[in-house]
Backbone bond lengths (Angstrom), bond angles and torsions (degrees), N, CA, C in turn:
res aa  C-N    CA-C-N  psi(-1)  N-CA   C-N-CA  omega(-1)  CA-C   N-CA-C  phi
1 M - - - 1.461 - - 1.519 110.18 -
2 K 1.327 115.37 150.67 1.458 120.56 178.59 1.527 108.91 -103.85
3 F 1.337 115.11 132.37 1.461 120.65 -179.39 1.526 109.97 -121.99
4 S 1.329 116.28 130.77 1.459 121.70 170.55 1.521 107.03 -87.17
5 I 1.324 117.13 123.12 1.458 119.79 -168.58 1.527 113.63 -108.53
6 F 1.313 114.04 150.30 1.457 123.53 174.28 1.525 105.87 -119.61
7 P 1.347 118.38 94.39 1.467 120.64 -179.70 1.524 110.34 -78.90
8 L 1.325 116.25 116.04 1.461 120.15 -176.71 1.520 109.62 -144.22
9 S 1.314 115.57 113.87 1.463 120.62 -177.83 1.525 111.22 -65.68
10 G 1.324 115.93 133.15 1.461 121.40 177.89 1.512 114.40 85.74
11 A 1.335 117.45 -10.69 1.470 121.05 -179.65 1.521 108.86 -99.77
12 V 1.322 116.15 103.26 1.462 121.40 -177.21 1.526 108.57 -118.03
13 L 1.315 115.43 132.80 1.463 122.15 -179.64 1.524 109.48 -116.54
14 Y 1.334 116.20 143.33 1.467 121.74 177.30 1.524 109.69 -119.87
15 P 1.331 116.60 149.87 1.467 119.87 175.41 1.534 110.58 -55.46
16 G 1.320 115.55 134.04 1.463 120.36 178.16 1.510 114.60 87.67
17 L 1.339 117.47 -7.03 1.462 121.06 178.88 1.521 109.93 -111.92
18 Q 1.325 116.13 171.21 1.457 121.12 -178.05 1.521 111.42 -118.01
19 L 1.329 115.63 152.14 1.461 122.11 178.26 1.525 108.70 -136.89
20 P 1.349 118.11 115.14 1.465 120.36 175.76 1.528 110.16 -82.27
21 L 1.317 117.06 140.29 1.465 121.60 -178.76 1.523 110.12 -137.04
22 H 1.332 115.59 138.38 1.460 121.86 170.27 1.524 106.27 -103.58
23 V 1.316 117.16 115.96 1.468 122.05 -172.59 1.521 109.22 -106.83
24 F 1.347 116.31 116.60 1.460 119.62 -175.60 1.526 114.08 -128.07
25 E 1.347 118.12 -25.10 1.464 119.23 178.77 1.518 110.48 -68.38
26 P 1.341 118.38 139.45 1.467 121.46 -177.28 1.531 113.94 -53.83
27 R 1.339 117.70 -41.19 1.472 119.09 -176.95 1.532 111.41 -66.53
28 Y 1.337 116.54 -33.82 1.465 119.00 -178.66 1.533 111.57 -85.58
29 R 1.331 116.16 -23.52 1.459 118.65 168.47 1.524 109.21 -65.06
30 E 1.330 116.67 -39.11 1.464 120.80 175.44 1.532 110.43 -64.59
31 L 1.332 115.96 -39.15 1.469 120.91 178.26 1.527 110.94 -60.57
32 V 1.327 116.63 -46.94 1.464 120.46 -179.93 1.527 110.13 -64.39
33 G 1.333 117.13 -43.84 1.454 120.13 179.17 1.521 111.72 -60.20
34 S 1.334 116.48 -41.06 1.464 121.14 178.02 1.518 111.02 -64.53
35 A 1.332 116.47 -42.79 1.468 120.50 -179.56 1.522 111.02 -64.60
36 L 1.332 116.80 -41.09 1.459 120.41 -179.55 1.531 111.15 -64.76
37 A 1.331 116.67 -30.73 1.462 120.80 -179.61 1.526 112.06 -80.74
38 K 1.335 116.60 -13.68 1.467 120.44 -177.26 1.530 110.74 -115.19
39 D 1.329 116.36 -104.24 1.470 120.36 -173.58 1.520 113.89 -109.12
40 R 1.355 116.78 6.47 1.467 123.41 178.98 1.539 112.28 64.41
41 R 1.323 117.79 22.60 1.466 120.33 -177.06 1.526 111.94 -109.35
42 I 1.332 114.71 137.78 1.462 123.28 176.71 1.528 107.37 -132.70
43 A 1.307 116.36 135.77 1.465 120.57 179.95 1.523 110.02 -98.69
44 M 1.326 115.95 114.91 1.464 121.30 177.66 1.531 108.87 -85.36
45 I 1.328 116.07 133.81 1.457 120.52 177.80 1.525 108.45 -152.62
46 Q 1.319 117.12 149.97 1.459 120.42 -179.30 1.538 111.34 -93.34
47 P 1.329 117.10 137.40 1.464 120.27 170.02 1.525 108.98 -78.02
48 Q 1.321 116.82 151.06 1.457 119.82 179.68 1.528 112.03 -75.24
49 K 1.339 116.55 -20.98 1.460 121.45 176.87 1.525 108.26 -139.12
50 P 1.336 117.66 150.12 1.465 120.53 179.64 1.523 112.17 -82.35
51 S 1.323 116.72 61.50 1.460 120.34 -178.89 1.523 109.84 -139.72
52 E 1.323 115.71 160.49 1.459 122.09 -178.07 1.526 111.11 -59.57
53 G 1.338 116.43 128.66 1.458 120.73 177.59 1.508 114.68 67.76
54 A 1.326 118.27 20.46 1.466 122.15 -176.67 1.526 111.02 -61.82
55 P 1.341 117.12 152.01 1.467 120.17 174.33 1.526 109.94 -58.30
56 L 1.317 115.42 150.65 1.454 121.52 -177.36 1.522 111.09 -102.76
57 Y 1.321 116.15 149.25 1.459 118.65 166.20 1.525 107.73 -66.10
58 R 1.314 116.34 158.88 1.463 120.58 -170.99 1.532 114.32 -78.77
59 I 1.331 117.36 -21.67 1.459 119.74 -175.12 1.531 110.96 -123.13
60 G 1.325 115.05 135.88 1.455 121.69 175.92 1.518 109.05 -138.24
61 C 1.328 116.38 -160.52 1.463 120.51 -179.96 1.525 109.57 -141.53
62 V 1.316 116.29 130.66 1.457 121.81 176.84 1.522 108.62 -79.30
63 G 1.325 115.68 134.01 1.453 120.90 178.14 1.517 111.42 -121.23
64 Q 1.319 115.91 149.05 1.467 122.68 176.82 1.523 107.82 -105.65
65 I 1.334 116.40 129.86 1.456 119.68 178.50 1.528 108.86 -67.81
66 E 1.330 115.60 111.29 1.460 121.51 -177.94 1.522 111.25 -91.00
67 D 1.327 115.64 -38.85 1.460 120.67 -177.55 1.516 107.85 -139.38
68 V 1.319 117.18 141.33 1.461 120.42 -178.78 1.526 110.30 -142.09
69 E 1.321 115.27 137.51 1.461 122.30 172.94 1.523 107.11 -123.20
70 A 1.324 116.11 112.64 1.456 121.65 179.18 1.523 108.74 -90.87
71 L 1.327 116.89 117.51 1.462 121.52 -178.35 1.532 110.41 -86.67
72 E 1.330 116.14 158.81 1.462 120.87 -174.25 1.522 112.93 -62.70
73 D 1.334 117.33 -28.88 1.470 120.04 -177.57 1.526 112.63 -89.31
74 G 1.340 117.59 8.74 1.466 120.22 176.13 1.511 114.91 98.79
75 R 1.342 116.23 -8.94 1.464 118.55 177.71 1.526 110.12 -77.59
76 Y 1.344 114.82 164.14 1.460 120.46 178.24 1.521 110.31 -130.71
77 N 1.305 115.88 145.77 1.457 122.34 161.70 1.521 106.20 -111.60
78 I 1.327 116.47 121.67 1.459 119.29 -177.58 1.526 110.43 -130.89
79 I 1.312 114.90 159.05 1.457 121.48 171.76 1.523 107.52 -122.95
80 L 1.330 115.76 123.03 1.454 121.64 179.00 1.521 110.15 -97.23
81 D 1.318 116.36 133.88 1.461 122.50 170.54 1.522 107.68 -96.58
82 G 1.324 116.96 124.12 1.460 120.13 179.03 1.526 111.43 -65.45
83 V 1.333 117.12 129.14 1.464 122.59 -177.64 1.524 111.70 -105.79
84 S 1.331 116.38 -53.50 1.463 120.18 -176.24 1.518 109.96 -163.01
85 R 1.322 116.37 143.76 1.458 119.86 169.24 1.535 108.49 -68.45
86 F 1.313 116.28 155.96 1.457 120.53 176.49 1.528 109.27 -145.18
87 H 1.319 116.22 158.89 1.466 119.62 169.37 1.523 108.03 -125.53
88 W 1.303 115.61 139.13 1.458 119.21 -176.76 1.524 110.51 -97.42
89 V 1.316 114.10 151.22 1.469 122.11 -176.50 1.525 111.27 -103.82
90 R 1.324 115.89 -44.93 1.474 119.14 179.44 1.513 109.41 -153.50
91 E 1.330 114.51 152.01 1.460 119.88 176.39 1.515 108.76 -87.06
92 L 1.329 115.84 140.46 1.457 121.57 -175.85 1.527 111.67 -94.59
93 D 1.321 115.09 149.20 1.466 121.62 174.92 1.518 107.04 -88.31
94 V 1.329 116.86 107.92 1.467 121.09 -172.24 1.524 111.13 -127.84
95 D 1.325 115.09 163.06 1.465 121.74 178.91 1.522 112.55 -89.81
96 T 1.329 117.32 -13.33 1.462 120.22 -178.69 1.526 110.92 -71.88
97 K 1.321 115.66 156.94 1.462 119.89 177.35 1.528 111.32 -70.23
98 F 1.348 115.83 -27.96 1.460 120.24 179.67 1.531 110.23 -91.54
99 R 1.324 116.01 154.69 1.459 122.00 -176.28 1.536 110.75 -81.96
100 Q 1.325 115.17 150.83 1.460 121.24 177.44 1.527 109.29 -135.49
101 V 1.315 115.02 146.98 1.462 120.48 179.96 1.522 110.32 -132.43
102 E 1.312 114.84 160.13 1.462 121.43 171.45 1.518 107.37 -102.16
103 G 1.317 117.11 133.82 1.457 119.12 -177.59 1.510 112.56 -162.91
104 E 1.314 115.01 -169.29 1.461 121.23 -177.57 1.524 110.14 -134.93
105 L 1.325 115.49 144.87 1.457 120.42 175.04 1.523 109.97 -72.01
106 I 1.327 116.34 148.57 1.465 122.87 177.15 1.522 108.12 -102.54
107 E 1.318 116.60 125.21 1.466 120.68 -179.12 1.527 109.45 -87.47
108 D 1.320 115.64 100.59 1.465 120.65 178.27 1.527 110.01 -86.67
109 D 1.316 115.64 150.97 1.454 121.88 178.07 1.530 108.36 -83.99
110 D 1.341 116.54 106.31 1.467 119.21 -176.74 1.526 112.78 -84.55
111 S 1.343 115.57 9.74 1.471 118.96 176.72 1.531 111.39 -108.31
112 E 1.334 116.66 7.48 1.467 120.39 -179.09 1.527 111.52 -61.15
113 V 1.312 116.00 143.20 1.459 121.64 174.25 1.520 108.99 -137.75
114 L 1.323 115.42 156.57 1.454 121.38 175.17 1.523 109.70 -89.71
115 S 1.312 116.39 156.37 1.462 118.87 170.96 1.527 107.71 -71.99
116 S 1.312 117.18 161.62 1.468 120.58 -179.91 1.528 110.80 -60.53
117 I 1.337 116.68 -33.79 1.467 120.91 179.00 1.527 110.28 -68.68
118 E 1.335 116.91 -43.07 1.466 120.75 179.04 1.526 110.68 -63.34
119 R 1.321 116.67 -43.92 1.469 120.81 -179.32 1.526 110.22 -63.85
120 A 1.322 117.05 -45.87 1.467 120.43 -178.85 1.526 110.89 -64.22
121 G 1.332 116.11 -40.02 1.463 120.13 179.81 1.520 111.38 -65.17
122 F 1.327 116.25 -39.67 1.458 119.88 178.49 1.524 111.12 -65.85
123 E 1.325 116.95 -47.82 1.471 119.76 -178.22 1.530 110.95 -62.52
124 R 1.327 116.88 -37.17 1.468 120.43 178.27 1.530 110.62 -62.96
125 E 1.329 116.82 -45.28 1.462 120.25 -179.63 1.528 110.98 -69.97
126 A 1.332 116.78 -35.73 1.466 120.21 178.99 1.528 110.94 -65.13
127 R 1.327 116.97 -39.65 1.472 120.32 177.27 1.529 110.57 -63.77
128 R 1.316 116.01 -44.03 1.467 120.55 179.57 1.535 110.53 -62.06
129 F 1.319 115.10 -43.16 1.464 120.63 -178.74 1.529 110.46 -66.05
130 A 1.337 117.11 -45.67 1.459 120.71 -178.85 1.522 111.11 -62.75
131 D 1.320 117.02 -41.14 1.464 120.72 178.74 1.527 110.80 -63.51
132 A 1.335 115.78 -43.04 1.469 120.09 -178.20 1.524 111.78 -65.78
133 Q 1.346 116.43 -33.19 1.466 120.52 -178.43 1.526 113.05 -90.95
134 G 1.334 116.55 -5.47 1.455 120.01 178.92 1.521 114.12 77.57
135 Y 1.338 116.77 25.07 1.461 120.89 179.15 1.528 110.28 -83.00
136 S 1.331 115.47 142.61 1.455 120.70 174.60 1.525 108.33 -98.48
137 V 1.324 116.91 119.73 1.467 121.85 -174.11 1.523 110.14 -127.38
138 D 1.338 116.16 136.10 1.458 121.86 174.49 1.533 106.80 -85.91
139 W 1.334 116.04 92.05 1.464 119.80 -173.29 1.521 112.37 -70.15
140 N 1.324 118.21 -24.30 1.466 119.98 175.79 1.529 110.63 -64.09
141 S 1.339 115.84 -39.73 1.463 120.01 177.63 1.523 110.59 -69.62
142 V 1.323 116.71 -38.03 1.463 121.20 179.00 1.525 110.65 -60.56
143 E 1.310 116.06 -42.98 1.465 120.28 -177.66 1.523 112.47 -64.39
144 R 1.332 116.92 -22.72 1.469 120.26 -179.34 1.522 113.01 -86.08
145 L 1.331 117.48 -10.92 1.466 121.11 -179.53 1.525 110.53 -71.86
146 D 1.333 115.87 144.90 1.466 118.66 171.99 1.522 108.45 -72.61
147 D 1.329 117.30 165.87 1.458 121.71 -172.81 1.524 112.94 -61.17
148 I 1.338 117.08 -43.20 1.465 120.19 -178.14 1.527 110.82 -65.10
149 S 1.329 117.78 -45.71 1.467 121.09 179.93 1.528 110.97 -62.35
150 L 1.330 116.33 -38.47 1.456 120.57 -179.36 1.524 111.22 -66.67
151 I 1.319 116.58 -55.87 1.470 120.56 -174.58 1.525 111.11 -65.73
152 N 1.322 117.02 -48.02 1.463 119.32 -179.09 1.524 111.54 -67.92
153 G 1.331 116.84 -35.41 1.459 119.83 178.37 1.519 112.23 -63.50
154 V 1.322 116.52 -45.03 1.464 119.93 177.92 1.522 110.60 -66.42
155 A 1.332 116.62 -41.15 1.469 120.48 179.81 1.524 111.34 -61.36
156 Q 1.337 117.18 -34.78 1.469 120.52 -177.99 1.527 112.28 -73.02
157 I 1.329 117.56 -37.29 1.472 119.32 -173.70 1.524 114.03 -102.26
158 A 1.330 117.76 -6.68 1.465 120.52 -176.07 1.533 111.37 -59.86
159 P 1.338 117.57 144.75 1.469 121.92 -174.58 1.531 112.99 -83.79
160 F 1.333 116.69 51.02 1.460 120.72 179.63 1.531 109.80 -100.04
161 D 1.323 115.94 166.67 1.461 119.77 -179.98 1.531 110.37 -74.05
162 A 1.331 115.93 170.38 1.463 121.62 -173.09 1.530 112.25 -59.79
163 A 1.334 117.16 -41.67 1.462 119.77 -178.04 1.527 111.42 -65.78
164 S 1.327 116.99 -37.93 1.461 120.47 177.99 1.524 110.69 -67.69
165 K 1.340 116.43 -42.28 1.456 119.75 177.06 1.531 110.92 -61.01
166 Q 1.332 115.55 -37.30 1.455 119.43 179.24 1.521 111.37 -66.70
167 A 1.329 116.16 -41.33 1.465 120.20 178.60 1.528 110.71 -60.57
168 L 1.324 116.33 -37.81 1.465 120.30 177.70 1.526 110.82 -66.03
169 L 1.327 116.55 -43.64 1.461 120.69 -180.00 1.526 111.19 -62.75
170 E 1.329 116.40 -35.42 1.460 120.81 -176.04 1.522 113.43 -83.53
171 A 1.325 118.47 -6.98 1.469 120.80 179.23 1.526 110.16 -54.40
172 N 1.329 115.96 137.16 1.462 120.97 -172.61 1.523 114.52 -81.29
173 S 1.320 117.48 -14.06 1.459 119.98 -179.64 1.519 109.41 -147.97
174 L 1.321 115.46 164.18 1.461 120.27 178.60 1.523 110.76 -64.35
175 A 1.333 116.72 -40.40 1.461 120.79 179.95 1.524 110.93 -63.45
176 E 1.341 116.39 -39.30 1.471 120.62 178.72 1.519 110.42 -66.12
177 R 1.329 117.12 -41.52 1.475 120.49 178.75 1.522 110.57 -66.17
178 C 1.309 116.75 -38.79 1.457 121.88 178.07 1.528 110.57 -60.96
179 E 1.323 116.87 -47.83 1.466 121.27 -178.84 1.527 110.92 -63.68
180 L 1.336 116.56 -41.22 1.463 120.01 179.17 1.525 110.99 -65.45
181 L 1.331 116.69 -39.30 1.462 120.00 176.90 1.520 111.60 -60.35
182 I 1.320 116.41 -43.19 1.465 120.52 178.32 1.525 110.15 -60.16
183 Q 1.326 116.61 -45.36 1.468 120.68 179.48 1.530 111.27 -61.49
184 L 1.331 116.72 -42.29 1.455 120.20 -179.48 1.525 112.01 -67.51
185 M 1.331 116.68 -40.45 1.464 119.37 177.69 1.521 111.14 -63.88
186 Q 1.320 116.76 -38.97 1.459 120.42 177.99 1.526 110.51 -65.38
187 F 1.333 116.09 -44.53 1.464 121.30 -178.98 1.524 111.02 -66.94
188 F 1.329 115.35 -45.58 1.454 120.54 -179.54 1.525 110.55 -63.15
189 G 1.320 116.06 -36.82 1.455 120.73 -179.23 1.513 113.92 -66.15
190 M 1.343 116.25 -19.47 1.467 120.12 179.72 1.522 112.71 -85.14
191 S 1.357 117.11 -11.86 1.461 119.64 -177.84 1.517 110.41 -81.63
192 D 1.325 115.71 159.34 1.453 120.69 176.45 1.519 108.96 -75.32
193 P 1.344 118.79 144.53 1.455 121.24 178.23 1.531 111.04 -53.86
194 G 1.293 117.26 134.51 1.460 121.43 179.36 1.505 113.94 90.93
195 E 1.324 118.23 -14.74 1.460 120.24 179.32 1.507 109.70 -86.12
196 E 1.326 117.11 130.42 1.449 121.01 177.59 1.526 108.48 -103.53
197 I 1.322 115.38 84.82 1.470 117.81 -174.87 1.525 112.04 -115.46
198 I 1.331 116.66 1.15 1.453 118.73 -178.98 1.521 109.63 -70.91
199 T 1.285 118.17 125.71 1.443 120.20 176.24 1.515 111.33 -158.71
200 L 1.307 115.21 138.36 1.460 121.90 173.36 1.516 106.33 -128.70
201 Q 1.293 117.93 102.25 1.475 121.19 -177.37 1.512 110.33 -102.41
């Protein structure tokens, strides 16, 4: 399959979740316009370095444009619905300003659940982490979330560096992602406020 990609460091999308984007660069405005004219799909993926044409991480997530606001100056505000993770095989030589790759969709098990011990351990660490960081959380709403929405939702918005976010996205199972999240929250919680020392290389 061919994927039109939006390489953006720190922006990670998961199947079943949403990602709002403000699109202003000409090449990505072209990307959105192309997607709207075709299947409304854009593949989000992180570059390994914040530089032009940087190598890409191997796994990203395809998103479907759910909502779009076209501004008068050509910019877009869009909301992507996560459809499926994918891994790319090779980058294509194309005439478009935006990059394209050939790859395959990853079939995730959307019926995965955590054990009661795993869920309780995660919620305990999440409460500790939120308190330490001064976050205000509606824990009653959190408790009502299913396991996939909870783990993937936290993984998508957590304040970790790009490499850590990528490691979470690449986790092969929900239980593995849950355990990695716990480790990252514990590690992040040990750092001094304002220090960006989280990294998984």
